[in-house]
NUDREN-869271 format. One record per residue: residue in three letters; x, y, z of N, C-alpha, C in turn. Coordinates in nm, 3 decimals, decimal comma. Example, Ala and Ser with C-alpha at 12.3 -4.5 7.8 and 13.67 -1.06 7.14 Angstrom:
% NUDREN-869271
resn; nx; ny; nz; cax; cay; caz; cx; cy; cz
ala; 1,319; -0,569; 0,780; 1,230; -0,450; 0,780; 1,320; -0,330; 0,780
ser; 1,285; -0,225; 0,708; 1,367; -0,106; 0,714; 1,290; 0,003; 0,787
END
This chain:
% NUDREN-869271
resn; nx; ny; nz; cax; cay; caz; cx; cy; cz
met; 24,919; 1,477; 15,569; 24,870; 1,602; 15,511; 24,982; 1,670; 15,435
ala; 24,950; 1,726; 15,320; 25,050; 1,794; 15,239; 24,993; 1,923; 15,187
ile; 25,075; 2,028; 15,188; 25,036; 2,157; 15,134; 25,126; 2,186; 15,015
thr; 25,068; 2,202; 14,900; 25,146; 2,224; 14,780; 25,087; 2,339; 14,702
gly; 25,164; 2,384; 14,603; 25,115; 2,490; 14,515; 25,185; 2,620; 14,542
asp; 25,173; 2,712; 14,450; 25,235; 2,843; 14,460; 25,170; 2,923; 14,572
ser; 25,253; 2,986; 14,657; 25,199; 3,064; 14,768; 25,124; 3,187; 14,719
his; 25,146; 3,224; 14,592; 25,078; 3,340; 14,536; 24,949; 3,300; 14,465
ser; 24,910; 3,174; 14,474; 24,786; 3,132; 14,409; 24,668; 3,205; 14,471
gln; 24,570; 3,231; 14,390; 24,456; 3,309; 14,436; 24,364; 3,228; 14,525
phe; 24,347; 3,099; 14,496; 24,253; 3,018; 14,572; 24,322; 2,897; 14,633
his; 24,269; 2,855; 14,746; 24,324; 2,741; 14,820; 24,216; 2,635; 14,834
val; 24,248; 2,513; 14,793; 24,153; 2,402; 14,794; 24,200; 2,297; 14,894
leu; 24,106; 2,250; 14,977; 24,133; 2,139; 15,068; 24,076; 2,012; 15,007
ala; 24,164; 1,916; 14,972; 24,123; 1,790; 14,908; 24,128; 1,677; 15,011
val; 24,018; 1,600; 15,018; 24,006; 1,493; 15,118; 23,975; 1,363; 15,047
asp; 24,064; 1,263; 15,065; 24,043; 1,131; 15,003; 24,130; 1,030; 15,075
asp; 24,071; 0,915; 15,110; 24,149; 0,812; 15,179; 24,235; 0,732; 15,085
ser; 24,211; 0,739; 14,954; 24,290; 0,667; 14,855; 24,411; 0,752; 14,816
leu; 24,531; 0,694; 14,834; 24,653; 0,767; 14,801; 24,659; 0,800; 14,652
ile; 24,617; 0,705; 14,567; 24,622; 0,726; 14,422; 24,527; 0,839; 14,382
asp; 24,405; 0,832; 14,431; 24,308; 0,937; 14,397; 24,348; 1,072; 14,455
arg; 24,409; 1,069; 14,571; 24,452; 1,195; 14,634; 24,565; 1,260; 14,553
lys; 24,657; 1,179; 14,506; 24,766; 1,233; 14,424; 24,713; 1,285; 14,291
leu; 24,613; 1,217; 14,236; 24,557; 1,259; 14,108; 24,487; 1,395; 14,122
ile; 24,405; 1,409; 14,223; 24,333; 1,535; 14,240; 24,429; 1,648; 14,274
glu; 24,534; 1,614; 14,348; 24,636; 1,715; 14,381; 24,705; 1,766; 14,255
arg; 24,741; 1,673; 14,165; 24,809; 1,713; 14,042; 24,718; 1,797; 13,953
leu; 24,591; 1,758; 13,944; 24,497; 1,835; 13,861; 24,475; 1,976; 13,917
leu; 24,466; 1,986; 14,049; 24,446; 2,117; 14,110; 24,569; 2,206; 14,092
lys; 24,686; 2,148; 14,102; 24,808; 2,225; 14,080; 24,817; 2,272; 13,935
thr; 24,775; 2,184; 13,843; 24,773; 2,224; 13,702; 24,681; 2,343; 13,679
ser; 24,576; 2,350; 13,758; 24,480; 2,461; 13,747; 24,523; 2,582; 13,829
ser; 24,647; 2,580; 13,879; 24,705; 2,693; 13,953; 24,636; 2,719; 14,087
tyr; 24,589; 2,612; 14,150; 24,533; 2,626; 14,283; 24,637; 2,586; 14,386
gln; 24,629; 2,650; 14,504; 24,707; 2,602; 14,616; 24,630; 2,487; 14,679
val; 24,699; 2,380; 14,716; 24,631; 2,256; 14,754; 24,681; 2,209; 14,891
thr; 24,586; 2,169; 14,975; 24,616; 2,096; 15,098; 24,542; 1,962; 15,089
thr; 24,613; 1,851; 15,111; 24,552; 1,718; 15,102; 24,555; 1,650; 15,239
val; 24,444; 1,585; 15,274; 24,435; 1,504; 15,394; 24,365; 1,374; 15,357
asp; 24,383; 1,269; 15,440; 24,330; 1,136; 15,404; 24,206; 1,097; 15,482
ser; 24,145; 1,189; 15,557; 24,024; 1,154; 15,632; 23,943; 1,280; 15,663
gly; 23,815; 1,258; 15,689; 23,729; 1,371; 15,724; 23,765; 1,433; 15,858
ser; 23,811; 1,350; 15,953; 23,848; 1,403; 16,085; 23,968; 1,496; 16,075
lys; 24,065; 1,462; 15,991; 24,181; 1,551; 15,973; 24,139; 1,680; 15,902
ala; 24,044; 1,668; 15,812; 23,994; 1,789; 15,745; 23,929; 1,883; 15,845
leu; 23,850; 1,827; 15,940; 23,786; 1,911; 16,041; 23,888; 1,977; 16,132
lys; 23,992; 1,902; 16,166; 24,096; 1,960; 16,251; 24,169; 2,073; 16,179
phe; 24,195; 2,054; 16,052; 24,260; 2,159; 15,974; 24,171; 2,284; 15,966
leu; 24,041; 2,262; 15,959; 23,946; 2,372; 15,951; 23,918; 2,435; 16,087
gly; 23,968; 2,372; 16,193; 23,947; 2,428; 16,326; 23,832; 2,367; 16,401
leu; 23,774; 2,257; 16,350; 23,664; 2,189; 16,418; 23,714; 2,057; 16,474
gln; 23,643; 2,008; 16,576; 23,680; 1,882; 16,639; 23,575; 1,777; 16,610
glu; 23,619; 1,656; 16,580; 23,526; 1,545; 16,557; 23,471; 1,496; 16,690
asp; 23,342; 1,467; 16,693; 23,278; 1,422; 16,816; 23,328; 1,285; 16,859
glu; 23,354; 1,199; 16,761; 23,398; 1,064; 16,793; 23,544; 1,065; 16,833
gln; 23,583; 0,961; 16,909; 23,721; 0,947; 16,948; 23,805; 0,913; 16,826
ser; 23,907; 0,995; 16,803; 23,994; 0,970; 16,688; 24,107; 0,876; 16,728
asn; 24,175; 0,823; 16,630; 24,286; 0,733; 16,653; 24,399; 0,807; 16,724
pro; 24,445; 0,759; 16,839; 24,552; 0,831; 16,910; 24,680; 0,841; 16,830
asp; 24,699; 0,750; 16,733; 24,820; 0,756; 16,651; 24,808; 0,861; 16,541
thr; 24,687; 0,915; 16,520; 24,669; 1,014; 16,415; 24,730; 1,146; 16,458
pro; 24,817; 1,204; 16,378; 24,878; 1,331; 16,417; 24,773; 1,440; 16,428
tyr; 24,788; 1,522; 16,531; 24,691; 1,630; 16,555; 24,730; 1,753; 16,474
val; 24,630; 1,818; 16,416; 24,652; 1,940; 16,340; 24,595; 2,054; 16,421
ser; 24,676; 2,152; 16,453; 24,631; 2,263; 16,535; 24,517; 2,337; 16,470
pro; 24,413; 2,376; 16,547; 24,302; 2,451; 16,489; 24,344; 2,584; 16,430
asn; 24,459; 2,637; 16,473; 24,503; 2,766; 16,422; 24,567; 2,755; 16,285
asn; 24,599; 2,633; 16,241; 24,666; 2,619; 16,111; 24,579; 2,666; 15,997
his; 24,447; 2,649; 16,010; 24,359; 2,684; 15,900; 24,354; 2,835; 15,879
gln; 24,400; 2,912; 15,979; 24,396; 3,056; 15,966; 24,516; 3,108; 15,887
glu; 24,622; 3,027; 15,875; 24,739; 3,071; 15,803; 24,709; 3,082; 15,653
val; 24,631; 2,988; 15,599; 24,592; 2,990; 15,458; 24,441; 2,971; 15,452
glu; 24,372; 3,067; 15,398; 24,227; 3,058; 15,390; 24,185; 2,946; 15,295
val; 24,087; 2,867; 15,336; 24,033; 2,760; 15,252; 23,916; 2,815; 15,171
asn; 23,928; 2,810; 15,039; 23,824; 2,864; 14,951; 23,729; 2,758; 14,899
leu; 23,769; 2,630; 14,906; 23,682; 2,521; 14,859; 23,730; 2,389; 14,917
ile; 23,633; 2,300; 14,944; 23,663; 2,165; 14,992; 23,613; 2,066; 14,888
ile; 23,701; 1,975; 14,845; 23,660; 1,868; 14,755; 23,692; 1,736; 14,827
thr; 23,590; 1,652; 14,843; 23,606; 1,532; 14,925; 23,545; 1,410; 14,859
asp; 23,607; 1,297; 14,885; 23,552; 1,170; 14,840; 23,429; 1,136; 14,925
tyr; 23,335; 1,064; 14,864; 23,213; 1,029; 14,936; 23,236; 0,909; 15,027
cys; 23,294; 0,802; 14,974; 23,312; 0,678; 15,050; 23,449; 0,679; 15,119
met; 23,449; 0,701; 15,250; 23,571; 0,698; 15,329; 23,540; 0,629; 15,461
pro; 23,636; 0,555; 15,518; 23,612; 0,489; 15,647; 23,599; 0,593; 15,758
gly; 23,515; 0,561; 15,855; 23,495; 0,655; 15,965; 23,395; 0,762; 15,924
met; 23,444; 0,876; 15,892; 23,358; 0,987; 15,849; 23,351; 0,991; 15,698
thr; 23,231; 0,980; 15,643; 23,214; 0,985; 15,498; 23,218; 1,131; 15,449
gly; 23,224; 1,145; 15,317; 23,221; 1,279; 15,260; 23,090; 1,350; 15,290
tyr; 22,982; 1,273; 15,296; 22,852; 1,332; 15,328; 22,851; 1,384; 15,472
asp; 22,911; 1,308; 15,566; 22,919; 1,353; 15,705; 23,002; 1,480; 15,716
leu; 23,112; 1,485; 15,642; 23,196; 1,604; 15,643; 23,120; 1,724; 15,588
leu; 23,044; 1,702; 15,482; 22,963; 1,808; 15,424; 22,865; 1,864; 15,528
lys; 22,798; 1,776; 15,601; 22,699; 1,820; 15,700; 22,764; 1,901; 15,811
lys; 22,880; 1,857; 15,859; 22,947; 1,928; 15,967; 22,993; 2,068; 15,922
val; 23,038; 2,077; 15,799; 23,082; 2,208; 15,747; 22,962; 2,302; 15,736
lys; 22,851; 2,252; 15,685; 22,734; 2,337; 15,667; 22,666; 2,371; 15,799
glu; 22,691; 2,292; 15,902; 22,634; 2,321; 16,033; 22,717; 2,422; 16,112
ser; 22,839; 2,449; 16,064; 22,927; 2,542; 16,132; 22,899; 2,684; 16,086
ser; 22,879; 2,776; 16,180; 22,851; 2,914; 16,144; 22,970; 2,982; 16,079
ser; 23,091; 2,937; 16,109; 23,210; 3,000; 16,053; 23,256; 2,938; 15,921
leu; 23,206; 2,817; 15,888; 23,253; 2,746; 15,769; 23,144; 2,722; 15,665
arg; 23,020; 2,751; 15,697; 22,909; 2,712; 15,610; 22,915; 2,775; 15,471
asn; 22,986; 2,887; 15,458; 22,993; 2,952; 15,327; 23,100; 2,893; 15,236
ile; 23,182; 2,803; 15,288; 23,286; 2,742; 15,204; 23,220; 2,642; 15,109
pro; 23,240; 2,655; 14,978; 23,182; 2,559; 14,884; 23,240; 2,419; 14,906
val; 23,154; 2,318; 14,894; 23,195; 2,178; 14,910; 23,156; 2,101; 14,785
val; 23,251; 2,023; 14,732; 23,229; 1,939; 14,614; 23,253; 1,793; 14,654
ile; 23,163; 1,704; 14,613; 23,172; 1,561; 14,646; 23,221; 1,484; 14,525
met; 23,308; 1,386; 14,548; 23,355; 1,295; 14,443; 23,314; 1,152; 14,480
ser; 23,286; 1,070; 14,379; 23,253; 0,930; 14,405; 23,276; 0,848; 14,278
ser; 23,318; 0,724; 14,298; 23,334; 0,633; 14,184; 23,204; 0,561; 14,152
glu; 23,101; 0,580; 14,235; 22,972; 0,514; 14,215; 22,867; 0,618; 14,175
asn; 22,798; 0,589; 14,067; 22,694; 0,679; 14,018; 22,560; 0,637; 14,077
val; 22,530; 0,689; 14,194; 22,407; 0,655; 14,265; 22,322; 0,783; 14,271
pro; 22,213; 0,790; 14,193; 22,133; 0,913; 14,188; 22,084; 0,961; 14,324
ser; 22,039; 0,870; 14,409; 21,988; 0,911; 14,540; 22,099; 0,974; 14,625
arg; 22,219; 0,921; 14,612; 22,334; 0,975; 14,685; 22,367; 1,115; 14,634
ile; 22,365; 1,132; 14,502; 22,395; 1,262; 14,443; 22,292; 1,366; 14,488
thr; 22,165; 1,325; 14,482; 22,057; 1,418; 14,521; 22,068; 1,458; 14,667
arg; 22,100; 1,362; 14,752; 22,109; 1,392; 14,895; 22,222; 1,491; 14,923
cys; 22,335; 1,474; 14,856; 22,448; 1,566; 14,878; 22,416; 1,707; 14,828
leu; 22,352; 1,715; 14,711; 22,319; 1,847; 14,658; 22,216; 1,917; 14,746
glu; 22,121; 1,840; 14,800; 22,022; 1,900; 14,888; 22,083; 1,946; 15,020
glu; 22,188; 1,881; 15,062; 22,255; 1,918; 15,187; 22,344; 2,042; 15,169
gly; 22,371; 2,082; 15,043; 22,448; 2,205; 15,021; 22,571; 2,189; 14,937
ala; 22,597; 2,067; 14,882; 22,713; 2,049; 14,795; 22,694; 2,128; 14,665
glu; 22,802; 2,187; 14,616; 22,796; 2,266; 14,493; 22,799; 2,176; 14,369
glu; 22,879; 2,070; 14,376; 22,893; 1,980; 14,261; 22,908; 1,837; 14,312
phe; 22,883; 1,742; 14,220; 22,907; 1,600; 14,248; 22,979; 1,543; 14,127
phe; 23,109; 1,512; 14,146; 23,191; 1,461; 14,036; 23,202; 1,310; 14,044
leu; 23,197; 1,247; 13,927; 23,222; 1,103; 13,919; 23,370; 1,080; 13,889
lys; 23,430; 0,986; 13,960; 23,571; 0,950; 13,937; 23,584; 0,862; 13,813
pro; 23,698; 0,873; 13,745; 23,810; 0,962; 13,776; 23,779; 1,108; 13,738
val; 23,820; 1,198; 13,827; 23,796; 1,341; 13,804; 23,887; 1,388; 13,691
arg; 23,831; 1,468; 13,601; 23,907; 1,520; 13,487; 23,933; 1,669; 13,505
leu; 24,025; 1,719; 13,426; 24,060; 1,860; 13,434; 23,941; 1,949; 13,398
ser; 23,860; 1,901; 13,306; 23,740; 1,978; 13,268; 23,642; 1,991; 13,385
asp; 23,642; 1,891; 13,474; 23,556; 1,901; 13,593; 23,603; 2,013; 13,686
leu; 23,734; 2,024; 13,700; 23,787; 2,125; 13,791; 23,766; 2,267; 13,738
asn; 23,745; 2,280; 13,608; 23,717; 2,414; 13,554; 23,585; 2,470; 13,607
arg; 23,502; 2,382; 13,662; 23,373; 2,427; 13,716; 23,384; 2,473; 13,861
leu; 23,504; 2,465; 13,918; 23,522; 2,502; 14,058; 23,533; 2,653; 14,078
lys; 23,602; 2,718; 13,985; 23,633; 2,860; 14,005; 23,509; 2,948; 14,023
pro; 23,402; 2,930; 13,943; 23,285; 3,015; 13,965; 23,229; 3,007; 14,107
his; 23,234; 2,889; 14,167; 23,185; 2,875; 14,304; 23,273; 2,952; 14,403
met; 23,403; 2,947; 14,381; 23,494; 3,019; 14,470; 23,483; 3,169; 14,450
met; 23,463; 3,212; 14,326; 23,448; 3,356; 14,299; 23,321; 3,408; 14,365
lys; 23,214; 3,331; 14,355; 23,087; 3,373; 14,415; 23,102; 3,387; 14,566
asn; 23,171; 3,293; 14,628; 23,189; 3,300; 14,772; 23,280; 3,415; 14,811
lys; 23,381; 3,443; 14,729; 23,472; 3,554; 14,759; 23,398; 3,687; 14,753
ile; 23,313; 3,705; 14,650; 23,236; 3,830; 14,638; 23,142; 3,845; 14,757
lys; 23,082; 3,734; 14,799; 22,991; 3,738; 14,914; 23,065; 3,781; 15,040
asn; 23,186; 3,728; 15,060; 23,263; 3,766; 15,177; 23,305; 3,912; 15,173
gln; 23,340; 3,960; 15,054; 23,379; 4,100; 15,041; 23,262; 4,193; 15,075
lys; 23,143; 4,158; 15,026; 23,025; 4,240; 15,058; 22,996; 4,239; 15,207
gln; 23,015; 4,124; 15,269; 22,990; 4,114; 15,413; 23,089; 4,200; 15,490
glu; 23,216; 4,201; 15,447; 23,316; 4,283; 15,514; 23,286; 4,431; 15,495
glu; 23,243; 4,469; 15,375; 23,208; 4,609; 15,351; 23,090; 4,651; 15,436
gln; 22,993; 4,562; 15,452; 22,876; 4,593; 15,535; 22,917; 4,612; 15,680
glu; 23,010; 4,529; 15,728; 23,056; 4,542; 15,865; 23,132; 4,673; 15,884
glu; 23,210; 4,715; 15,782; 23,282; 4,841; 15,792; 23,186; 4,959; 15,794
leu; 23,074; 4,947; 15,722; 22,976; 5,056; 15,720; 22,901; 5,066; 15,852
glu; 22,886; 4,954; 15,922; 22,812; 4,955; 16,047; 22,891; 5,022; 16,158
ile; 23,023; 5,022; 16,150; 23,105; 5,082; 16,255; 23,084; 5,232; 16,263
pro; 23,091; 5,309; 16,151; 23,062; 5,453; 16,162; 22,921; 5,482; 16,210
asp; 22,825; 5,397; 16,173; 22,688; 5,418; 16,219; 22,680; 5,409; 16,371
ile; 22,750; 5,314; 16,428; 22,750; 5,300; 16,574; 22,814; 5,421; 16,639
gln; 22,925; 5,469; 16,578; 22,993; 5,585; 16,634; 22,905; 5,709; 16,628
ser; 22,833; 5,728; 16,518; 22,746; 5,844; 16,505; 22,631; 5,837; 16,604
glu; 22,580; 5,718; 16,632; 22,474; 5,704; 16,730; 22,524; 5,742; 16,869
glu; 22,650; 5,706; 16,899; 22,705; 5,742; 17,028; 22,720; 5,893; 17,041
gln; 22,756; 5,959; 16,929; 22,771; 6,104; 16,933; 22,637; 6,174; 16,951
lys; 22,529; 6,111; 16,902; 22,397; 6,172; 16,913; 22,338; 6,161; 17,053
gln; 22,396; 6,079; 17,137; 22,341; 6,062; 17,270; 22,354; 6,192; 17,349
pro; 22,250; 6,231; 17,431; 22,256; 6,357; 17,506; 22,372; 6,358; 17,604
ala; 22,425; 6,479; 17,625; 22,536; 6,494; 17,717; 22,490; 6,464; 17,858
gln; 22,583; 6,420; 17,940; 22,551; 6,387; 18,078; 22,516; 6,514; 18,154
pro; 22,413; 6,512; 18,242; 22,377; 6,632; 18,320; 22,489; 6,670; 18,413
pro; 22,499; 6,797; 18,447; 22,607; 6,840; 18,537; 22,595; 6,774; 18,672
ser; 22,705; 6,773; 18,742; 22,710; 6,706; 18,872; 22,612; 6,771; 18,968
ser; 22,546; 6,688; 19,049; 22,447; 6,736; 19,145; 22,509; 6,782; 19,276
gln; 22,644; 6,782; 19,286; 22,708; 6,825; 19,409; 22,681; 6,973; 19,432
pro; 22,650; 7,013; 19,555; 22,620; 7,154; 19,582; 22,740; 7,242; 19,555
gln; 22,716; 7,353; 19,487; 22,822; 7,447; 19,457; 22,837; 7,543; 19,575
pro; 22,959; 7,586; 19,608; 22,978; 7,682; 19,720; 22,907; 7,812; 19,689
glu; 22,833; 7,863; 19,793; 22,757; 7,985; 19,775; 22,851; 8,105; 19,774
ser; 22,828; 8,193; 19,680; 22,910; 8,314; 19,670; 22,861; 8,416; 19,772
gln; 22,955; 8,490; 19,829; 22,921; 8,591; 19,929; 22,850; 8,707; 19,862
pro; 22,737; 8,752; 19,916; 22,666; 8,865; 19,855; 22,748; 8,991; 19,863
gln; 22,749; 9,066; 19,754; 22,821; 9,193; 19,748; 22,731; 9,304; 19,799
pro; 22,783; 9,390; 19,881; 22,701; 9,502; 19,931; 22,663; 9,593; 19,818
ser; 22,540; 9,636; 19,817; 22,491; 9,721; 19,710; 22,538; 9,863; 19,731
ala; 22,528; 9,942; 19,622; 22,571; 10,082; 19,629; 22,485; 10,162; 19,725
leu; 22,356; 10,122; 19,737; 22,268; 10,196; 19,826; 22,306; 10,178; 19,971
leu; 22,355; 10,056; 20,006; 22,396; 10,032; 20,143; 22,525; 10,104; 20,177
leu; 22,610; 10,124; 20,078; 22,737; 10,190; 20,103; 22,720; 10,341; 20,112
gln; 22,613; 10,397; 20,057; 22,598; 10,542; 20,050; 22,591; 10,606; 20,188
pro; 22,511; 10,557; 20,288; 22,510; 10,619; 20,422; 22,647; 10,624; 20,486
asn; 22,723; 10,517; 20,472; 22,856; 10,515; 20,531; 22,943; 10,622; 20,470
asn; 22,929; 10,640; 20,338; 23,010; 10,743; 20,271; 22,972; 10,881; 20,322
asn; 22,841; 10,906; 20,338; 22,797; 11,036; 20,388; 22,845; 11,061; 20,530
lys; 22,842; 10,955; 20,610; 22,888; 10,969; 20,748; 23,036; 11,002; 20,753
arg; 23,115; 10,934; 20,665; 23,258; 10,960; 20,662; 23,285; 11,103; 20,617
lys; 23,206; 11,150; 20,519; 23,223; 11,286; 20,470; 23,193; 11,388; 20,580
ala; 23,087; 11,362; 20,656; 23,051; 11,453; 20,765; 23,160; 11,459; 20,870
met; 23,221; 11,345; 20,899; 23,328; 11,341; 20,998; 23,449; 11,418; 20,951
glu; 23,478; 11,406; 20,820; 23,593; 11,479; 20,767; 23,568; 11,629; 20,774
glu; 23,442; 11,672; 20,744; 23,411; 11,814; 20,750; 23,418; 11,865; 20,894
gly; 23,375; 11,787; 20,993; 23,380; 11,828; 21,132; 23,521; 11,844; 21,184
leu; 23,618; 11,778; 21,119; 23,757; 11,785; 21,161; 23,837; 11,883; 21,076
ser; 23,771; 11,968; 20,998; 23,843; 12,063; 20,914; 23,906; 12,171; 21,000
pro; 24,014; 12,236; 20,954; 24,085; 12,336; 21,037; 23,994; 12,448; 21,079
asp; 23,902; 12,494; 20,995; 23,815; 12,605; 21,029; 23,725; 12,573; 21,147
arg; 23,687; 12,448; 21,159; 23,592; 12,413; 21,265; 23,661; 12,361; 21,390
thr; 23,780; 12,315; 21,376; 23,849; 12,263; 21,494; 23,932; 12,368; 21,564
arg; 23,968; 12,480; 21,494; 24,050; 12,584; 21,559; 23,962; 12,662; 21,657
pro; 24,002; 12,681; 21,783; 23,919; 12,754; 21,881; 23,911; 12,901; 21,847
arg; 23,799; 12,961; 21,875; 23,778; 13,102; 21,848; 23,805; 13,185; 21,974
tyr; 23,886; 13,296; 21,955; 23,923; 13,380; 22,069; 23,883; 13,526; 22,044
asn; 23,776; 13,540; 21,973; 23,732; 13,676; 21,943; 23,695; 13,749; 22,073
gly; 23,754; 13,866; 22,088; 23,725; 13,950; 22,204; 23,786; 13,907; 22,332
ile; 23,879; 13,814; 22,334; 23,941; 13,763; 22,453; 24,090; 13,789; 22,445
thr; 24,148; 13,854; 22,550; 24,293; 13,882; 22,556; 24,360; 13,770; 22,632
thr; 24,462; 13,722; 22,575; 24,534; 13,609; 22,636; 24,658; 13,662; 22,703
met; 24,676; 13,621; 22,823; 24,793; 13,660; 22,901; 24,900; 13,555; 22,880
val; 25,024; 13,615; 22,853; 25,133; 13,521; 22,830; 25,222; 13,523; 22,952
END
């Protein structure tokens, strides 16, 4: 596997071909078109780079590609040869389109054989283009519209997801407040009313008047006291 191209390139293409000559040719053409390029020589390696695992047992001598590698550089398009040993380009196309996370990636098929039934089957399965080898630079000029369309679709999906977040938050704010706790509150002591206090006040006033000097001093009118 080889990763080439300017790191500032706008689009990244994954090229799959078991032929070294054809793989080098497509790599050079893609670089000329200012694409960032990753090349692999089999469909199983392409799936591993994309983060998927092949169901069949792979060759133990085949180097493993971490599923996390595909997250470092986003893949905007896959171009693959049709006739490859093991997993064909058509099989790779089906696995990509069956994946919920990869189905939106455009896939282009290449073949040195012009077989109408093969071309029709690939297009019906979801391939964007079917190129006859040798691939020319004019063929690659047809790739960008597919990548632009997919990029716009992803941007709209991200914007829709961002809009859904405030909606969820507003719904949470609209939910009724929780009812107050049902724990019994301590009962407040009743305050004595003014009417109940009035008799006590009158009684106190009467007692104070009964103890006044005029009423407590003994009267000795008409009585002579002997000293």
